[in-house]
N, C-alpha and C positions, 0 to 999 in steps of 0.2 A: 207085034207089040208096039205100043205108042210110047213116045217119050214126052208127050204133052203134059202129063201129070207128074210133077217133080217132087212135091212134098205136101204135107198137111199145112195149110197156112194158119188156120185158127179153128177152134172149137167153140161154139156159141153156148153160153151158160146164161139161163134166165135169172133175173133178180127183181125184187120189188123195191129195192133201195140201192142205187148205184153207189152212193157214197159209202154206206156201211159195208156193202160187198167188196168194194175196192179196198177199203182199209183192211178187211179180213183177209183177202187174198195176198195183199202186200205184207201185212204184219205177222199174220199166222203162217202162211205158206212161203213167204219170202219172194214173191213175184215183184216185178218193177212195172210201174205205169208206162205205157206207150201212148198212142194216139187216143183221142176220145171224140165222140160225136159232138157236133156244133151245139146241140140242144141238151146235152147231158144224158142222152138215151143210150149210148154206148161208151164202153170203157175197155180198152185193150190192156191186158196184163201179159207181160212176157216172162217166160220161164226158160232161160237159155235161148235156143233158137225157135222154140215153140211158143205159141201164144193162146190165150183164151180171150174170147170177147164177151164181156158181160153185156147183157142187153136188158133194158128196162121193160117190164111188162106186169100187168095185173091179171092176165088170162090164166085162170086156174088149171087149164089143160097142160100148161108147161110144168106145173108142179105136181102132177100125178106121180106117185111112187114108181120108180124104174131103176134099173141098174145103170151104172156109169157107161157113158159111150167112150170113155178114155181112162187111162190111168196115169199116175205120176211115178216114174221110175225112181227108186231110192236104193242105196247101197246097204241099208239096214232097216228092214221093215219094223223090227221090234222097237228100235229107237224112234222111228217116225211115229209109231203107235203111241209110244209113251209121251213123246213131245206134244202130239195133238191132244191126247187125253189131258195132259197137265194144262193145256191152254183152253180147256173147257169145251173141246170139240166132241161132238157125239161120234163114237167110233164103234165099229163092230169087231168081233174077235179076229185075231190073226189066223189065217188058214194056210194050209200048205198042200199044194197039188202040183208038184214039178217046180213050183215057185212059191214064195210066200207072198201073200196079198191080204188086204182087208179093205172094207168099204168105210167111208166116213161122209159126213154131211156138212155142207156150208150152211150159212145163216137162213137161206131160203128152203132148206131141205133137199137140195140137189145132191144126189148120190155121186160121190167121187170115189176113186180107188187109188190105192198104192200097191206097187208091185216091186219085189226084189227077186232077181234071178241070177 
């Protein structure tokens, strides 16, 4: 077993509008801005020790419907669901299968998930 790979550094999330997406991830989800690309093509958003990196693109293939590649851990899925819904975020129903979880969507239609266990 190797010890070269120590942690996930970032998860890349496509967006059509860096400014709007940054505002949404900060204001709605509570992330904090970190580094950004010199030409405004990237914006890193921190969530504790983990980050996502928004990247600017208009390539439709990035926005084809698919499940999330990651989830946000929360201590109360029902509360997170209500909060997102109150903030106008499109959310799916809360499901339970060993853990409570649900999908929700950012401004570009990217599927994100919440998990409580």
